[in-house]
Biopython code that builds the backbone (N, CA, C, O; Angstrom):
import numpy as np
from Bio.PDB.StructureBuilder import StructureBuilder

atoms = [
    (1, "MET", "N", (12.487, -34.429, -16.465)),
    (1, "MET", "CA", (12.160, -34.389, -14.974)),
    (1, "MET", "C", (12.927, -33.320, -14.053)),
    (1, "MET", "O", (12.383, -32.662, -13.166)),
    (2, "ASN", "N", (14.248, -33.257, -14.402)),
    (2, "ASN", "CA", (15.038, -32.335, -13.718)),
    (2, "ASN", "C", (14.577, -30.834, -14.140)),
    (2, "ASN", "O", (14.532, -29.946, -13.288)),
    (3, "ILE", "N", (14.259, -30.612, -15.418)),
    (3, "ILE", "CA", (13.782, -29.366, -15.811)),
    (3, "ILE", "C", (12.592, -28.971, -15.144)),
    (3, "ILE", "O", (12.495, -27.802, -14.771)),
    (4, "PHE", "N", (11.573, -29.871, -14.920)),
    (4, "PHE", "CA", (10.460, -29.761, -14.375)),
    (4, "PHE", "C", (10.579, -29.335, -12.919)),
    (4, "PHE", "O", (9.973, -28.340, -12.520)),
    (5, "VAL", "N", (11.371, -30.089, -12.093)),
    (5, "VAL", "CA", (11.793, -29.564, -10.733)),
    (5, "VAL", "C", (12.438, -28.233, -10.612)),
    (5, "VAL", "O", (12.105, -27.487, -9.691)),
    (6, "ILE", "N", (13.389, -27.863, -11.527)),
    (6, "ILE", "CA", (13.865, -26.579, -11.543)),
    (6, "ILE", "C", (12.876, -25.587, -11.920)),
    (6, "ILE", "O", (12.940, -24.511, -11.324)),
    (7, "PHE", "N", (12.011, -25.738, -12.761)),
    (7, "PHE", "CA", (10.829, -24.919, -13.004)),
    (7, "PHE", "C", (10.052, -24.468, -11.686)),
    (7, "PHE", "O", (9.812, -23.306, -11.359)),
    (8, "ILE", "N", (9.720, -25.597, -11.017)),
    (8, "ILE", "CA", (8.806, -25.527, -9.836)),
    (8, "ILE", "C", (9.514, -24.900, -8.845)),
    (8, "ILE", "O", (8.858, -24.107, -8.169)),
    (9, "ILE", "N", (10.761, -25.046, -8.550)),
    (9, "ILE", "CA", (11.500, -24.394, -7.743)),
    (9, "ILE", "C", (11.590, -22.824, -7.959)),
    (9, "ILE", "O", (11.299, -22.014, -7.079)),
    (10, "GLY", "N", (12.021, -22.493, -9.211)),
    (10, "GLY", "CA", (12.015, -21.217, -9.731)),
    (10, "GLY", "C", (10.814, -20.306, -9.643)),
    (10, "GLY", "O", (10.859, -19.090, -9.458)),
    (11, "TYR", "N", (9.618, -21.127, -9.815)),
    (11, "TYR", "CA", (8.336, -20.527, -9.693)),
    (11, "TYR", "C", (7.906, -20.244, -8.402)),
    (11, "TYR", "O", (7.134, -19.316, -8.163)),
    (12, "ALA", "N", (8.412, -21.075, -7.456)),
    (12, "ALA", "CA", (8.100, -20.964, -6.090)),
    (12, "ALA", "C", (9.031, -19.677, -5.434)),
    (12, "ALA", "O", (8.504, -18.860, -4.679)),
    (13, "ILE", "N", (10.211, -19.614, -5.746)),
    (13, "ILE", "CA", (10.942, -18.469, -5.381)),
    (13, "ILE", "C", (10.554, -17.150, -5.939)),
    (13, "ILE", "O", (10.565, -16.108, -5.283)),
    (14, "GLY", "N", (10.199, -17.253, -7.222)),
    (14, "GLY", "CA", (9.600, -15.932, -7.845)),
    (14, "GLY", "C", (8.341, -15.474, -7.197)),
    (14, "GLY", "O", (8.145, -14.282, -6.960)),
    (15, "GLY", "N", (7.411, -16.492, -6.883)),
    (15, "GLY", "CA", (6.078, -16.094, -5.985)),
    (15, "GLY", "C", (6.339, -15.468, -4.699)),
    (15, "GLY", "O", (5.673, -14.539, -4.243)),
    (16, "ILE", "N", (7.410, -16.055, -4.092)),
    (16, "ILE", "CA", (7.824, -15.347, -2.684)),
    (16, "ILE", "C", (8.210, -14.203, -2.833)),
    (16, "ILE", "O", (7.711, -13.255, -2.228)),
    (17, "SER", "N", (9.263, -14.095, -3.751)),
    (17, "SER", "CA", (9.770, -12.666, -4.255)),
    (17, "SER", "C", (8.714, -11.549, -4.476)),
    (17, "SER", "O", (8.792, -10.425, -3.979)),
    (18, "THR", "N", (7.776, -11.969, -5.233)),
    (18, "THR", "CA", (6.716, -11.126, -5.755)),
    (18, "THR", "C", (5.806, -10.557, -4.654)),
    (18, "THR", "O", (5.422, -9.388, -4.646)),
    (19, "LEU", "N", (5.452, -11.590, -3.609)),
    (19, "LEU", "CA", (4.658, -11.244, -2.434)),
    (19, "LEU", "C", (5.558, -10.587, -1.534)),
    (19, "LEU", "O", (4.955, -9.854, -0.751)),
    (20, "LEU", "N", (6.830, -10.607, -1.382)),
    (20, "LEU", "CA", (7.663, -9.676, -0.452)),
    (20, "LEU", "C", (7.742, -8.372, -1.062)),
    (20, "LEU", "O", (7.789, -7.422, -0.281)),
    (21, "LEU", "N", (7.767, -8.119, -2.367)),
    (21, "LEU", "CA", (7.947, -6.826, -2.955)),
    (21, "LEU", "C", (6.609, -6.080, -2.869)),
    (21, "LEU", "O", (6.581, -4.869, -2.646)),
    (22, "VAL", "N", (5.558, -6.775, -3.038)),
    (22, "VAL", "CA", (4.211, -6.265, -2.739)),
    (22, "VAL", "C", (3.990, -5.822, -1.376)),
    (22, "VAL", "O", (3.517, -4.702, -1.184)),
    (23, "GLY", "N", (4.265, -6.538, -0.475)),
    (23, "GLY", "CA", (4.256, -6.402, 0.928)),
    (23, "GLY", "C", (4.995, -4.979, 1.295)),
    (23, "GLY", "O", (4.477, -4.054, 1.920)),
    (24, "LEU", "N", (6.203, -5.019, 0.809)),
    (24, "LEU", "CA", (7.194, -3.718, 1.122)),
    (24, "LEU", "C", (6.608, -2.569, 0.525)),
    (24, "LEU", "O", (6.635, -1.461, 1.061)),
    (25, "THR", "N", (6.020, -2.834, -0.695)),
    (25, "THR", "CA", (5.438, -1.381, -1.539)),
    (25, "THR", "C", (4.187, -0.892, -0.490)),
    (25, "THR", "O", (4.117, 0.288, -0.147)),
    (26, "LEU", "N", (3.238, -1.870, -0.027)),
    (26, "LEU", "CA", (2.132, -1.372, 0.526)),
    (26, "LEU", "C", (2.593, -0.800, 2.069)),
    (26, "LEU", "O", (2.032, 0.170, 2.579)),
    (27, "VAL", "N", (3.586, -1.470, 2.666)),
    (27, "VAL", "CA", (4.010, -0.790, 3.911)),
    (27, "VAL", "C", (4.509, 0.603, 3.619)),
    (27, "VAL", "O", (4.103, 1.551, 4.292)),
    (28, "SER", "N", (5.323, 0.749, 2.700)),
    (28, "SER", "CA", (5.896, 2.030, 2.205)),
    (28, "SER", "C", (4.972, 3.086, 1.861)),
    (28, "SER", "O", (5.154, 4.216, 2.315)),
    (29, "ARG", "N", (3.986, 2.821, 1.091)),
    (29, "ARG", "CA", (3.003, 3.688, 0.756)),
    (29, "ARG", "C", (2.078, 3.975, 2.117)),
    (29, "ARG", "O", (1.534, 5.072, 2.250)),
    (30, "ARG", "N", (1.950, 3.042, 3.007)),
    (30, "ARG", "CA", (0.971, 3.491, 4.276)),
    (30, "ARG", "C", (1.851, 4.272, 5.065)),
    (30, "ARG", "O", (1.303, 5.178, 5.694)),
    (31, "GLU", "N", (3.331, 4.126, 5.219)),
    (31, "GLU", "CA", (4.097, 5.167, 5.956)),
    (31, "GLU", "C", (4.212, 6.439, 5.386)),
    (31, "GLU", "O", (4.258, 7.390, 6.167)),
    (32, "ARG", "N", (4.275, 6.674, 4.047)),
    (32, "ARG", "CA", (4.238, 7.724, 3.348)),
    (32, "ARG", "C", (3.030, 8.625, 3.695)),
    (32, "ARG", "O", (3.116, 9.803, 4.042)),
    (33, "LEU", "N", (1.892, 7.910, 3.554)),
    (33, "LEU", "CA", (0.524, 8.465, 3.641)),
    (33, "LEU", "C", (0.268, 9.058, 5.203)),
    (33, "LEU", "O", (-0.371, 10.073, 5.479)),
    (34, "SER", "N", (0.936, 8.153, 6.139)),
    (34, "SER", "CA", (0.733, 8.604, 7.688)),
    (34, "SER", "C", (1.799, 9.790, 7.934)),
    (34, "SER", "O", (1.572, 10.634, 8.801)),
    (35, "SER", "N", (2.691, 9.820, 7.334)),
    (35, "SER", "CA", (3.670, 10.889, 7.649)),
    (35, "SER", "C", (3.264, 12.189, 6.896)),
    (35, "SER", "O", (3.797, 13.246, 7.233)),
    (36, "THR", "N", (2.359, 12.164, 5.905)),
    (36, "THR", "CA", (1.941, 13.243, 5.180)),
    (36, "THR", "C", (0.893, 13.700, 6.115)),
    (36, "THR", "O", (0.821, 14.897, 6.393)),
    (37, "ALA", "N", (0.131, 12.896, 6.587)),
    (37, "ALA", "CA", (-0.923, 13.318, 7.339)),
    (37, "ALA", "C", (-0.620, 14.013, 8.678)),
    (37, "ALA", "O", (-1.257, 14.944, 9.170)),
    (38, "MET", "N", (0.490, 13.384, 9.193)),
    (38, "MET", "CA", (1.037, 14.201, 10.452)),
    (38, "MET", "C", (1.792, 15.395, 10.104)),
    (38, "MET", "O", (2.099, 16.228, 10.956)),
    (39, "GLU", "N", (2.071, 15.492, 8.984)),
    (39, "GLU", "CA", (2.867, 16.884, 8.652)),
    (39, "GLU", "C", (1.954, 18.096, 8.420)),
    (39, "GLU", "O", (2.214, 19.264, 8.706)),
    (40, "ARG", "N", (0.739, 17.571, 7.801)),
    (40, "ARG", "CA", (-0.368, 18.344, 7.613)),
    (40, "ARG", "C", (-1.130, 18.812, 8.817)),
    (40, "ARG", "O", (-1.674, 19.914, 8.888)),
    (41, "MET", "N", (-1.133, 17.937, 9.721)),
    (41, "MET", "CA", (-1.705, 18.120, 11.111)),
    (41, "MET", "C", (-0.843, 19.110, 11.930)),
    (41, "MET", "O", (-1.350, 19.912, 12.714)),
    (42, "SER", "N", (0.399, 19.018, 11.723)),
    (42, "SER", "CA", (1.433, 19.858, 12.503)),
    (42, "SER", "C", (1.252, 21.126, 11.859)),
    (42, "SER", "O", (1.161, 22.091, 12.619)),
    (43, "TYR", "N", (1.175, 21.349, 10.565)),
    (43, "TYR", "CA", (1.085, 22.462, 9.838)),
    (43, "TYR", "C", (-0.117, 23.403, 10.279)),
    (43, "TYR", "O", (-0.017, 24.601, 10.544)),
    (44, "GLU", "N", (-1.339, 22.588, 10.307)),
    (44, "GLU", "CA", (-2.420, 23.248, 10.585)),
    (44, "GLU", "C", (-2.431, 23.737, 12.126)),
    (44, "GLU", "O", (-3.060, 24.730, 12.492)),
    (45, "ILE", "N", (-1.740, 23.005, 12.896)),
    (45, "ILE", "CA", (-1.518, 23.373, 14.515)),
    (45, "ILE", "C", (-0.624, 24.448, 14.438)),
    (45, "ILE", "O", (-0.854, 25.321, 15.275)),
    (46, "GLU", "N", (0.305, 24.650, 13.707)),
    (46, "GLU", "CA", (1.329, 25.883, 13.816)),
    (46, "GLU", "C", (0.662, 27.083, 13.183)),
    (46, "GLU", "O", (1.077, 28.204, 13.479)),
    (47, "HIS", "N", (-0.211, 26.953, 12.442)),
    (47, "HIS", "CA", (-0.608, 28.228, 11.492)),
    (47, "HIS", "C", (-2.096, 28.523, 12.110)),
    (47, "HIS", "O", (-2.652, 29.542, 11.700)),
    (48, "SER", "N", (-2.702, 27.802, 12.953)),
    (48, "SER", "CA", (-4.098, 28.125, 13.331)),
    (48, "SER", "C", (-4.040, 29.313, 14.144)),
    (48, "SER", "O", (-3.010, 29.582, 14.762)),
    (49, "ALA", "N", (-5.256, 30.183, 14.204)),
    (49, "ALA", "CA", (-5.355, 31.284, 14.852)),
    (49, "ALA", "C", (-5.958, 30.942, 16.079)),
    (49, "ALA", "O", (-7.105, 30.495, 16.058)),
    (50, "TRP", "N", (-5.261, 31.109, 17.321)),
    (50, "TRP", "CA", (-5.756, 30.933, 18.645)),
    (50, "TRP", "C", (-6.902, 31.754, 19.064)),
    (50, "TRP", "O", (-7.364, 31.636, 20.199)),
]
sb = StructureBuilder()
sb.init_structure("model")
sb.init_model(0)
sb.init_chain("A")
sb.init_seg("    ")
for serial, (resi, resn, name, xyz) in enumerate(atoms, 1):
    if name == "N":
        sb.init_residue(resn, " ", resi, " ")
    sb.init_atom(name, np.array(xyz, "f"), 0.0, 1.0, " ", f" {name:<3s}", serial, name[0])
structure = sb.get_structure()
């Protein structure tokens, strides 16, 4: 019975850690894409022929 409780607690902690890791990865990817778009826009503004 004790092994079962330890397994359930470990499974819950692992699930929470996985969700946290996936969330941080998605936020990081979104930040990287938005900064790339801003850099591209500023490059186009700087190099545009007025």
